[in-house]
C-alpha positions as CSV (number, residue, x, y, z in Angstrom):
1,M,0.0,0.0,0.0
2,D,2.9,2.4,0.7
3,D,4.2,2.0,-2.8
4,I,0.8,2.9,-4.3
5,L,0.4,5.9,-1.9
6,H,3.9,7.1,-2.8
7,G,3.4,6.6,-6.6
8,T,6.1,4.0,-7.0
9,L,3.6,1.3,-7.9
10,T,0.4,1.9,-10.0
11,S,-2.9,0.3,-9.1
12,S,-4.3,0.9,-12.6
13,P,-4.0,-2.7,-13.8
14,V,-6.2,-3.8,-10.8
15,F,-8.7,-1.0,-10.5
16,T,-10.7,0.1,-13.5
17,K,-12.9,2.7,-11.8
18,A,-12.4,5.2,-9.0
19,V,-15.2,6.7,-6.9
20,D,-15.4,8.8,-3.8
21,L,-17.0,7.6,-0.7
22,D,-20.4,9.1,-1.6
23,S,-20.4,7.3,-4.9
24,V,-19.8,3.7,-3.7
25,P,-23.2,2.6,-4.9
26,E,-22.3,3.8,-8.4
27,G,-19.1,1.7,-8.2
28,Y,-21.0,-1.4,-7.3
29,E,-23.5,-0.7,-10.1
30,A,-20.6,-0.4,-12.6
31,M,-19.2,-3.7,-11.5
32,D,-22.6,-5.4,-11.6
33,E,-23.1,-4.1,-15.2
34,R,-19.6,-5.2,-16.1
35,E,-18.4,-1.6,-16.8
36,A,-15.7,-2.0,-14.2
37,I,-13.7,-4.9,-12.9
38,K,-12.6,-3.5,-9.5
39,T,-13.6,-0.1,-8.1
40,L,-11.2,2.0,-5.9
41,V,-12.8,4.1,-3.2
42,T,-10.9,7.3,-2.7
43,L,-11.0,9.3,0.5
44,D,-10.3,13.1,0.4
45,E,-8.3,14.1,3.5
């Protein structure tokens, strides 16, 4: 996880969609409709 957070490793091959915490239902819908393989939930600090 540290490598991803510091930018030395990209998560793009794993996550095909990113959503914020309020959009989690949209992420699940995209996976259900096969528009996304894995959805990354981002948290704004």
